[in-house]
C-alpha positions in Angstrom: -1.3 -105.9 -9.5 1.4 -106.2 -7.2 1.4 -103.3 -4.7 5.2 -102.0 -4.8 6.7 -101.1 -1.6 7.2 -97.5 -1.4 10.7 -96.6 -0.2 11.0 -93.8 2.5 13.6 -91.6 1.3 13.3 -89.0 4.0 15.4 -90.9 6.6 18.4 -90.7 4.4 18.1 -86.9 4.4 18.3 -87.1 8.1 21.1 -89.6 8.1 23.2 -87.5 5.5 22.3 -84.4 7.8 23.9 -85.9 11.0 27.5 -84.9 10.3 26.4 -81.1 9.9 24.1 -81.3 13.0 27.0 -82.9 15.3 29.3 -80.2 13.8 27.0 -77.4 14.4 26.2 -78.6 18.0 30.0 -78.8 18.9 31.5 -76.0 17.3 28.7 -73.4 16.9 25.7 -74.1 19.5 27.9 -75.0 22.4 30.2 -72.0 22.3 27.4 -69.6 21.8 25.2 -71.0 24.9 28.5 -71.1 27.0 29.2 -67.7 26.1 25.8 -66.6 27.3 26.2 -68.6 30.6 29.7 -67.1 31.5 28.5 -63.7 30.8 26.7 -64.2 34.3 29.7 -65.4 36.2 32.8 -64.6 37.7 34.9 -66.5 35.3 38.5 -65.1 35.0 42.0 -66.3 34.2 43.6 -68.4 31.4 42.9 -72.2 31.8 40.4 -71.8 34.6 37.4 -73.7 34.2 35.6 -73.1 37.8 33.2 -70.6 38.1 30.3 -69.4 40.0 27.3 -67.3 39.3 27.4 -63.8 40.4 24.4 -63.9 42.9 26.3 -66.7 44.6 29.4 -64.3 45.2 27.0 -61.3 46.4 27.0 -59.5 43.1 24.3 -58.4 40.8 23.5 -61.0 38.0 23.9 -58.4 35.3 27.1 -56.8 36.9 29.3 -57.8 33.8 26.8 -56.3 31.4 26.7 -53.1 33.5 30.4 -52.8 33.7 30.7 -53.3 30.2 28.3 -50.4 29.3 29.8 -48.1 31.5 33.4 -48.6 30.1 34.6 -45.9 28.2 36.8 -48.1 25.8 33.6 -50.2 25.0 31.5 -47.0 24.0 34.6 -45.8 21.9 35.2 -49.1 20.2 31.3 -49.4 19.2 31.1 -45.8 18.1 34.3 -46.6 15.9 32.7 -49.7 14.6 29.4 -48.0 13.6 31.2 -45.0 11.9 33.4 -47.2 9.9 30.4 -49.4 8.8 28.6 -46.3 7.8 31.2 -44.6 5.9 32.0 -47.9 4.0 28.3 -49.1 3.5 26.9 -46.1 2.0 29.3 -45.8 -1.0 29.3 -49.5 -1.4 25.6 -49.9 -1.9 25.5 -46.7 -4.1 28.4 -48.0 -6.5 26.5 -51.3 -6.3 23.2 -49.9 -7.6 24.8 -48.0 -10.0 26.6 -50.7 -11.4 23.5 -53.0 -11.4 21.5 -50.4 -13.2 24.4 -50.1 -15.8 24.6 -53.9 -16.3 20.9 -54.7 -16.4 19.7 -51.8 -18.6 18.2 -53.4 -21.6 18.5 -49.9 -23.7 22.2 -49.5 -23.0 23.5 -53.0 -24.1 26.7 -52.7 -22.4 29.2 -55.0 -24.1 31.7 -57.2 -21.9 29.5 -56.8 -18.9 30.6 -60.5 -17.7 34.5 -59.2 -17.7 33.4 -56.1 -15.6 31.5 -58.1 -13.3 34.6 -60.6 -12.6 36.7 -57.5 -12.4 34.5 -55.8 -9.9 34.2 -58.8 -7.7 37.8 -59.8 -7.7 38.7 -57.7 -4.7 36.3 -60.0 -2.8 38.5 -62.8 -3.3 41.6 -61.4 -1.9 42.2 -62.3 1.6 41.8 -59.7 4.5 45.5 -60.3 5.5 46.7 -59.4 1.9 44.4 -56.1 1.8 45.8 -55.2 5.2 49.4 -55.6 4.2 49.0 -53.8 1.0 47.4 -50.6 2.6 50.0 -51.0 5.3 52.7 -50.7 2.8 50.8 -47.8 0.9 50.5 -45.6 4.0 53.4 -46.8 5.9 55.5 -44.4 8.1 57.9 -42.8 7.7 58.4 -44.7 4.5 55.4 -45.8 2.4 54.3 -45.5 -1.2 51.9 -42.4 -0.5 54.6 -40.7 1.7 57.2 -41.1 -1.0 54.9 -40.2 -3.7 53.7 -36.7 -2.0 57.5 -36.3 -0.9 58.4 -36.1 -4.7 55.6 -34.0 -5.7 56.3 -31.5 -2.6 60.0 -31.6 -1.9 60.6 -31.0 1.6 57.4 -32.4 2.8 57.6 -34.2 6.2 56.1 -37.8 6.3 52.6 -38.2 7.9 51.6 -40.9 10.0 48.2 -42.0 8.6 47.9 -44.9 10.8 47.9 -43.3 14.1 45.5 -40.4 13.3 41.8 -40.7 14.0 40.2 -39.6 10.7 42.8 -40.9 8.1 42.9 -44.6 9.7 39.0 -44.9 9.6 38.7 -43.3 6.1 41.5 -46.0 5.2 39.9 -49.1 6.9 36.5 -47.9 5.4 37.9 -47.6 2.0 39.4 -51.1 2.3 36.1 -52.6 3.5 34.2 -50.9 0.6 36.7 -51.9 -2.1 36.7 -55.4 -0.7 32.9 -55.9 -0.7 31.2 -53.5 -3.1 31.6 -56.1 -6.0 29.9 -59.0 -3.8 26.8 -56.7 -3.2 26.9 -55.6 -6.9 26.6 -59.2 -7.8 23.8 -60.1 -5.3 21.7 -57.1 -6.7 22.4 -58.1 -10.3 21.2 -61.6 -9.7 17.9 -60.2 -8.1 17.4 -57.7 -10.9 18.0 -60.6 -13.6 15.1 -62.8 -11.9 12.7 -60.1 -12.6 10.1 -60.9 -15.4 11.1 -58.9 -18.8 7.4 -58.2 -19.3 7.6 -55.9 -16.5 10.4 -53.7 -18.1 8.7 -53.9 -21.3 5.4 -52.8 -20.1 7.2 -49.7 -18.4 9.0 -48.9 -21.7 5.8 -49.0 -23.7 4.1 -46.6 -20.9 6.9 -44.2 -21.6 8.9 -44.7 -18.4 12.7 -43.5 -18.6 15.5 -45.3 -17.2 15.5 -43.4 -13.9 11.9 -44.0 -13.4 12.1 -47.7 -14.2 15.0 -48.4 -11.9 13.5 -46.5 -8.8 9.8 -47.3 -9.3 10.1 -51.0 -10.8 13.8 -52.5 -10.2 14.2 -51.4 -6.6 10.7 -52.5 -5.5 11.3 -56.0 -7.2 14.4 -56.6 -5.2 13.3 -55.5 -2.0 14.3 -58.9 -0.5 17.7 -58.9 -2.1 18.1 -55.4 -0.5 17.0 -56.7 2.6 19.4 -59.6 2.5 22.3 -57.3 1.6 21.4 -54.6 4.5 21.2 -57.4 7.1 24.4 -59.2 6.0 26.4 -56.0 5.8 25.2 -55.0 9.2 26.4 -58.4 10.6 29.7 -58.1 9.0 30.1 -54.3 9.7 29.3 -54.6 13.3 31.7 -57.9 13.9 34.6 -56.0 11.8 37.9 -57.3 13.1 40.5 -58.6 10.5 41.0 -55.3 8.5 41.5 -53.1 11.4 43.4 -55.7 13.6 45.8 -56.6 10.8 46.2 -53.0 9.3 46.8 -51.1 12.6 46.3 -53.6 15.6 44.9 -52.7 19.0 48.2 -51.2 20.4 48.9 -48.7 17.8 46.6 -45.8 16.2 45.9 -44.2 19.6 42.7 -46.3 19.8 41.3 -44.7 16.9 40.7 -48.1 15.0 39.8 -50.3 17.9 36.4 -52.1 16.9 33.9 -53.9 19.1 35.3 -57.4 18.4 38.8 -56.0 19.1 37.8 -54.8 22.4 36.2 -58.2 23.2 39.6 -59.8 22.3 41.6 -57.5 24.3 39.3 -58.4 27.1 39.5 -62.2 26.9 43.1 -62.7 25.8 45.2 -59.5 25.9 46.6 -60.2 29.5 43.3 -59.5 31.2 41.7 -62.7 30.6 38.4 -61.1 31.9 36.3 -63.8 30.3 33.1 -62.9 31.7 33.0 -59.3 30.7 34.2 -60.4 27.4 31.2 -62.8 27.0 29.1 -60.0 28.4 30.3 -57.9 25.5 29.7 -60.5 23.0 26.0 -60.8 24.2 25.3 -57.0 24.1 26.8 -57.0 20.6 24.7 -59.8 19.6 21.6 -58.2 21.1 22.2 -55.2 18.9 22.5 -56.7 15.9 19.3 -58.8 16.7 17.4 -55.4 17.3 18.8 -53.5 14.3 18.0 -56.6 12.0 14.4 -56.7 13.3 14.2 -52.8 12.6 15.5 -53.5 9.1 12.9 -56.5 8.8 10.2 -54.1 9.7 11.0 -51.2 7.8 11.7 -53.2 4.5 8.9 -55.3 4.9 6.2 -55.8 1.8 3.3 -53.5 3.2 0.5 -55.0 0.7 1.5 -58.4 1.7 1.3 -57.4 5.7 -2.0 -55.7 4.9 -3.2 -58.9 2.9 -2.2 -61.2 6.1 -4.2 -58.9 8.4 -7.1 -59.1 6.3 -6.9 -62.7 6.3 -6.5 -62.7 10.0 -9.5 -60.7 10.5 -11.8 -62.8 8.2 -10.7 -66.0 10.2 -11.4 -64.4 13.4 -14.8 -63.1 12.3 -15.6 -66.7 10.8 -14.6 -68.2 14.1 -16.9 -65.9 16.1 -19.7 -66.7 13.7 -19.3 -70.3 14.6 
């Protein structure tokens, strides 16, 4: 028999990946590395490309980071970001779990689940600019849909400026974030539940488990990885919140009540100050916070049984090596 020459298809995979690798290195990796570098420099001013590392000008290498952490505005912006994220994520995951349990319950047999999923997911495909303009018109001052409606219901009532007060603007932004993303979270969780073997649910039903017990003791543990994905992506998106508060209120309105961390970074870098070094330092701090919180989530949501098995395997391997 003639030996057929085997074709190495792996090289074609490397060739097809070259455009992505080049684009990633130019537009993602280089800006990230450059941001890390200028966080330790004295780079300031628009169009300025010359800089020195801080020790060369007689300053502490971490001076920019210290200045950012001491800044009252940064603390306020970071606190506002965390508050808005928590206010929108708790109802977001709550409603997503509720609808997931409803749509995937084999005993309820809800009709038209496909239509409901489309309707619930639809806000996610609406752009942030559209959502911001919509709610800006709803809660506008002095003329807005909400003020006009309340004025008709309560004659003589003075218009209320929702967009400059601390609590209302946070609630509005949190609701917009929740309304836009709960459908996306629901679809992810539903996909995870659909992937669970039906035999598990059938066994639970035979054993007499009710719907609540089935959901919390079988469904939730089985979608642990999907829950982790939802938590981490929501954390990253929440702490990087920018478009909704910026388009809805802006950094120069609202008495600073709606300034998020990314808005603070943008103001440092481009809003007249051009403090690129401090903006880069703030970006690095935010990045490290996200990495640390994500690591905590990975640790908390880990599969403890799998971790125990890995430890036992490592212990057996060490014992075997010592025996040799």
